[in-house]
N, C-alpha and C positions, 0 to 999 in steps of 0.2 A: 426636304427634311432641313436643309440648310436655313431655309426663310424661316420655319418654322421654331428651330433653335436659337437664332437672331431674335426672333419675335420673342422668345420664353425670356432672353438676357435683357431683352428691351424693358417689357414690363416687370422683372425683376428691379431692376436697376429703378425705374420710375416709381414703384412701389414703396421701395426702400428709402428714397430719399424725396418724395412730396407725397399728398396726400389725395391726390386727384383720382386713385383710382378706389379710393372708397365707397362711392355710391356705385361704382360696378359690382363692388364686391357684395354689396348689402343685396342688389336686385339678383346674383345669383345665388346669394344664399336663400333667398324665397323662394327659387326655384329648385334648389335642393334639398329643402326642408323635409318634403315628400317622400324624398326617396330614403332619407336618414331614417325617416319613422318605420318606413314600411322596412329597410331591412333591419332594424332594431326588432321588429314585433313578436317575430319569433321567439328570441331570445328572452323579451319582457312577457310574453304570453306564459311560456314554461315556467317562469320562474314565478308567476303570479298563480298557477294551477296548482305548483310544487309547495308553496306557501299554506293555499288553500287547506290541502288535503292532508297536510302536517296539522293544522289548526285543528281540523276536523275530526283526527283519530284524538289529538289530547282533548279535546272538549267531549268527548264521548266518552272517556277513561275518567273525567272529570267528574261527568252528569253520573255513570254509575258508583262512583265512590259517595256522590252526595247520597245519591238515594240510598244506600245501606246505613249511611249515617242518619239518615233522617228516618229509617225505619228503624234502628235501634233507637233513637231517641224520643219518637213515639210512642213505642212499648215500654220505655220506662216513665212516660207521661201518663199512662192507663191509671196507674194507682192513684194519682192527686185526688181527684173525686174520692176515692173509697176513702181514702186516708182522711180526708176533714170530715168526713162522717162519722167515723170509725174512733178517731181523737176526740169527738164532742161525745162519742156514747162511752169509753172508756177512761175518761176521765176523772169521772167519777169515782171510779174503782182503782185509780191510780197506776193503772197499768201501763206499759210501755205498748205503743204500736207496733205492727209488724214490719222489718225492714225492708226495703227495696234493694234491687241490685242481682236478682238470679243472672247465672251464667246463661248466653245463649247463644247460638249457632244459627246462621242465615241459611234458609235451604230455598231454593228455587221446584217448581210444581215441573213435573216432568210429565203426567198423564193422569188424568179422570178415568175412574170406571164407569164405564155406562149401564151397568147391571142394575134393572130396578128394584127399586128399594134399598140399593146398595150404595151408600154414600162413602165412599172412598176416593182419596187420591195418593198418588205415588209421587216424592219429592228428591233430589238429588244428593241427599246427604244419608249415607249409611253407619254400618257398624265400626267402618275404617276410621269415621269419625268420632265414635263413643257412643253413636245414638243406640238407645236399647228401646225395646216395647215399654208401653206404659208412660213415656214421656209426653207431657204436654205442647201441642205445638198451638200457636196463635199468630193472629197476625198484627197490624198496629190498630186494629177497632179492638180488637176481642179473643175469647178463647175459639180456636177453629177444632181442636179432637184431639186425639192422643195418636202415638205411633201404636200399631199392634205388631207392625214386623219389621224387623231390621234387618237389610241384606248388606253386604260389604258396599256398596254403592251408592244404595235406594234404602229407602224407607217407605212403607205404606201408612198412611193415616187414618184412621176413621174419624167422620166428623163427627160433630155432636148431634146433627140431623138426622143419622142414621138410627133406625130402628131398635137397633142392638146397643143403643150407647147409651149410658144413664150417668148424670152428674151431679154432685152435691152444691146446691148453691144457698145463699141465702138472699134476704131481700135488704138492700143495700140502707134504705131506709129507717128499717128498726132493729135488723138480726134476724128476722124469722127464716127459718132454716126448713129446706126442702130438698127433692132431687126434679131435677129436669131431665124428660126422656125424649129423644129422636122420633120425629112421626113418621119421616120417610118422604116429607112433604118437603121441598127447599125453602131454607128460610121460616123453620117453624117449628117451635118446642112446643113439649105438652108436662104439664104441672099436676099430675092426678093425685096428690095425696094431702089438699089444704083442705080443712072443712070449709063450710059455706059461709062459717064468718071470722075465717082468717082475715087478718090485717094486710090485703096487697091488693093494689088498685090497680087500672091499666096504667101505663107511664112509670110504675116502680123498676129501678135497675136489679137487676139480678147480677151477683159477684161469685165467685168461688168461696166456698166456704173453708177449705183445707181439709175439710176430713174425708179420710179413705187415704190420703196419703198420696196421690196423684196431680193433683191440681194444686200451685201454690194458691193460699189465700188471697183475696182481694182484686182478682185479675174478674172485669167486666164479661159477662155471658149472653146477657140477652136484657131487653127489655120487653115487661109484660103488656099485651094490646087486647086481650080479651079476657073478661072475668064473669062468667054465669053461673048464680047458685042455683042448687039444683034441689029443692026441697024434698023429693024423694027419694035422695040419695045422702049417704053421709059425706059425701066429697063435691066439691064444685070443679065446674069445667074452665081449666085456666091454659091459658095458650101465650105465648112470646115468640118475640122475633129474635133472633141472634144478634149481636153487636158484630161480630166478626162477618167482614165480605165472604162468603162463602163459595161464592157462586165467580167473582171476579178476581179474587185474589190471587197473585203468582208469586209470591216472596212470602216465608213463612218464618217464625223463629221456633225454635226447638228450644225449651226450656231444661236448662238442670237446679232444682230448688234446693238441691243436698248441699253442703258444705265444703263438697271434695273438690279440687279444682282439675279441670279438665283442658288437656291441651287442645284448641280448636285450630290453631295455625297449619298443621301437616296430618294429614292421614296417619293413623297408627299402624305398625308394619305387622303383619298376621301372618305366623308361620305356617308353612303349607301343611305341618305336620298336625297342625290342631284341627279339630272337628268341626262343623258348623256351629254346633251349640256355641263355642267357646264365642264367636264372632258376636253373639248377643247379649253377651255377658254387660253389666251396669257398669258405665266409669267410676 
């Protein structure tokens, strides 16, 4: 031990007064560097993993927020083509076009009813959020259907392809009005009340006419894909394909078309003494 202490003192004095030990220090640093890296590896790895997890969570939140913003913006843009055509038709009459900006609530798909010829889905927003029957429902591409039953935490939506569903529409090109019925087939609508000489051709865009008071005017509904004249009958055989992605959409917009503002940020408080009918009241 005495020899080791004396050697240490000698090395300290030599290192302090001269530069002779610099080459030895360089050699020793090369030999000990791997040990230093290995010793700091667990701490560095843990810090890197923590940063990665935090970044992933933040990216998920940002991605969800951007998806919701994009859905709302896409819905607002649906009317641009309709507005252009309508302004051309109504400019002669000096009337103003309808205005954009209905209040909407984002709802997510919960389940799909699998009963044959019954096209209904369930979404995760109900009467606690002001949802009520006969409200129109759409996605980023067009009309999906309407609310037929509103429970406190969920709502049942009938799709426009349901055999019991009918929606007033008009041809965006010329304003020809008619009614589109569901056929019970996926992505298929039927227009049974147009004469053989009606001014409608494959490719025409059908939009909501606003008649009936359920669906606001101007939203895309379907595109005509089949027109067959039937000389032996009064009406032509006309079919159309819905614009909405009824079989793939998982997020929908529930629309309020009246002027009464509805608070969408927080669910409504429902007194326990109220009857279930009160939960279905219009906003």
